[in-house]
C-alpha positions as CSV (number, residue, x, y, z in Angstrom):
1,X,65.3,94.2,-45.4
2,X,65.4,93.5,-49.0
3,X,68.1,95.1,-51.1
4,X,67.4,97.2,-53.8
5,X,68.1,94.6,-56.7
6,X,66.1,92.7,-54.7
7,X,63.3,95.4,-54.6
8,X,63.5,95.9,-58.1
9,X,63.3,92.0,-58.7
10,X,60.0,91.6,-56.5
11,X,58.5,94.7,-58.6
12,X,59.3,93.1,-61.7
13,X,58.1,89.8,-60.7
14,X,54.6,91.6,-59.2
15,X,54.5,93.3,-62.8
16,X,54.8,90.3,-64.8
17,X,52.2,88.1,-63.0
18,X,49.8,91.3,-62.8
19,X,50.2,91.4,-66.6
20,X,49.6,87.8,-66.7
21,X,46.3,87.7,-64.8
22,X,45.1,90.9,-67.0
23,X,46.1,88.3,-70.1
24,X,44.1,85.8,-68.7
25,X,41.6,88.1,-68.3
26,X,41.6,89.1,-71.5
27,X,41.6,85.7,-73.1
28,X,38.6,84.9,-70.6
29,X,36.5,87.7,-72.2
30,X,37.2,86.6,-75.8
31,X,36.7,83.0,-75.1
32,X,33.0,84.2,-73.3
33,X,32.2,86.5,-76.6
34,X,33.5,83.9,-78.8
35,X,31.4,81.4,-77.1
36,X,28.4,83.9,-77.3
37,X,29.1,84.2,-81.1
38,X,29.1,80.5,-81.7
39,X,26.1,79.7,-79.9
40,X,24.0,82.8,-81.4
41,X,25.6,81.0,-85.1
42,X,24.0,77.8,-83.9
43,X,20.8,79.2,-82.7
44,X,20.5,80.9,-86.1
45,X,21.5,77.9,-88.4
46,X,19.2,75.5,-86.1
47,X,16.4,78.3,-86.8
48,X,17.0,78.6,-90.6
49,X,17.1,74.7,-90.8
50,X,13.5,74.5,-88.9
51,X,12.2,77.1,-91.4
52,X,13.0,75.4,-94.2
53,X,11.6,72.5,-92.8
54,X,8.4,73.7,-92.1
55,X,8.5,75.3,-95.5
56,X,8.9,71.8,-97.0
57,X,6.4,70.6,-94.9
58,X,3.8,73.3,-96.2
59,X,4.8,72.6,-99.6
60,X,4.3,68.9,-99.6
61,X,0.1,68.8,-98.7
62,X,-0.7,72.3,-99.6
63,X,0.5,70.5,-103.5
64,X,-1.9,67.4,-102.7
65,X,-4.8,69.1,-101.2
66,X,-4.7,71.2,-104.6
67,X,-8.5,72.0,-105.6
68,X,-10.1,69.0,-102.7
69,X,-12.7,70.8,-100.8
70,X,-11.0,73.1,-98.0
71,X,-14.4,73.7,-96.3
72,X,-15.2,70.4,-95.5
73,X,-13.6,67.6,-93.3
74,X,-11.2,66.1,-94.1
75,X,-9.9,69.1,-96.1
76,X,-10.7,71.5,-93.7
77,X,-8.2,70.2,-91.2
78,X,-5.4,69.9,-92.9
79,X,-6.2,73.2,-94.8
80,X,-5.9,75.0,-91.1
81,X,-2.9,73.1,-90.2
82,X,-1.2,74.3,-93.0
83,X,-2.6,77.9,-92.1
84,X,-1.5,77.7,-89.1
85,X,2.0,76.3,-90.0
86,X,2.5,79.4,-92.6
87,X,1.4,81.6,-89.9
88,X,4.2,80.6,-87.4
89,X,6.8,80.8,-90.4
90,X,5.6,84.0,-91.2
91,X,6.3,85.1,-87.6
92,X,9.7,86.6,-87.2
93,X,9.5,86.1,-83.9
94,X,8.7,82.5,-83.9
95,X,11.3,79.8,-81.7
96,X,12.9,76.8,-83.1
97,X,10.7,74.7,-80.6
98,X,7.6,76.5,-82.0
99,X,8.5,76.0,-85.8
100,X,9.7,72.0,-85.1
101,X,6.3,71.5,-83.1
102,X,4.5,73.3,-86.3
103,X,6.5,70.8,-88.5
104,X,5.1,68.0,-86.3
105,X,1.8,68.7,-86.3
106,X,1.7,69.5,-89.7
107,X,2.4,66.0,-90.4
108,X,0.1,64.6,-88.1
109,X,-2.5,66.9,-90.0
110,X,-1.3,65.2,-93.2
111,X,-1.4,61.7,-92.1
112,X,-4.8,61.7,-90.7
113,X,-6.1,63.6,-94.0
114,X,-4.5,60.7,-96.2
115,X,-5.9,58.1,-93.9
116,X,-9.5,59.8,-94.1
117,X,-9.1,59.9,-97.9
118,X,-8.0,56.5,-98.5
119,X,-10.8,55.2,-95.9
120,X,-13.4,57.0,-97.9
121,X,-11.8,55.6,-100.9
122,X,-12.1,52.2,-99.5
123,X,-16.0,52.6,-98.5
124,X,-16.6,54.1,-101.9
125,X,-15.0,50.8,-103.3
126,X,-16.5,48.3,-101.4
127,X,-19.8,50.2,-102.1
128,X,-18.8,49.9,-105.9
129,X,-18.0,46.3,-105.5
130,X,-21.5,45.5,-103.4
131,X,-23.5,47.1,-106.5
132,X,-21.7,45.0,-109.2
133,X,-22.4,41.8,-107.4
134,X,-26.1,42.9,-107.0
135,X,-25.8,43.3,-110.5
136,X,-24.0,40.0,-111.3
137,X,-26.4,37.9,-109.4
138,X,-29.4,40.0,-111.2
139,X,-27.8,39.1,-114.5
140,X,-26.9,35.8,-113.9
141,X,-30.5,34.9,-112.8
142,X,-31.1,31.4,-112.8
143,X,-29.0,30.4,-115.2
144,X,-26.8,27.1,-115.1
145,X,-23.8,28.1,-113.1
146,X,-22.0,24.7,-113.7
147,X,-21.6,25.3,-117.4
148,X,-20.4,28.7,-119.3
149,X,-20.9,31.7,-119.2
150,X,-22.7,30.9,-116.2
151,X,-19.9,29.5,-114.2
152,X,-17.4,32.2,-114.8
153,X,-19.8,34.7,-113.9
154,X,-20.7,32.5,-110.8
155,X,-16.9,32.0,-109.7
156,X,-16.3,36.0,-110.3
157,X,-19.8,36.6,-107.4
158,X,-18.0,34.3,-105.5
159,X,-14.8,35.8,-106.0
160,X,-15.9,39.2,-105.1
161,X,-17.9,38.1,-102.3
162,X,-14.8,36.8,-101.0
163,X,-13.2,40.0,-101.3
164,X,-16.0,42.1,-99.5
165,X,-15.8,39.5,-96.6
166,X,-12.5,40.0,-95.9
167,X,-9.8,43.4,-94.9
168,X,-9.4,43.9,-98.6
169,X,-7.7,47.3,-99.9
170,X,-8.9,49.7,-102.1
171,X,-6.9,48.1,-105.0
172,X,-8.4,44.7,-104.3
173,X,-11.6,46.1,-103.9
174,X,-11.1,47.6,-107.4
175,X,-9.5,44.6,-109.1
176,X,-12.9,42.7,-108.1
177,X,-14.8,45.5,-109.9
178,X,-12.9,45.0,-112.9
179,X,-13.1,41.4,-112.7
180,X,-16.7,41.3,-112.4
181,X,-17.1,43.9,-115.4
182,X,-14.8,41.7,-117.5
């Protein structure tokens, strides 16, 4: 049998242990709540960052698309991508993942638009250079190509034809046009 002092000591030890368990459970609950709050804050910050990235991504092509034809390609696809991205941005229920996907989709549409515009500019420059070569060749006619001014024009025509035959950039094609016009 336990003495009264031992019973009191045992009761005190049990009460202390029970309090320690209760304190530990409270600490666990508080830690879980803090984790939940931090997770919500992190998700809100990620969502805000994604929304800002999408806002920025919408602004760039909207600016350079400007008054371009948005009813025909390539402007139509880019304009549609901008509208879709804006709808996702405006939707309060959009997730971070949806917003990030919209950023990537819009970047791809912008790259496609830029490539199409550059290809069209290059094709136009190539056509213009071809026209200039034909005009210069006609102007040169049967002139003596070994003395000036026939030699300079003949050399410019040959250089322009070399540019046309190669993988010239739009800038190189335009430079060749200017050389022939000079």
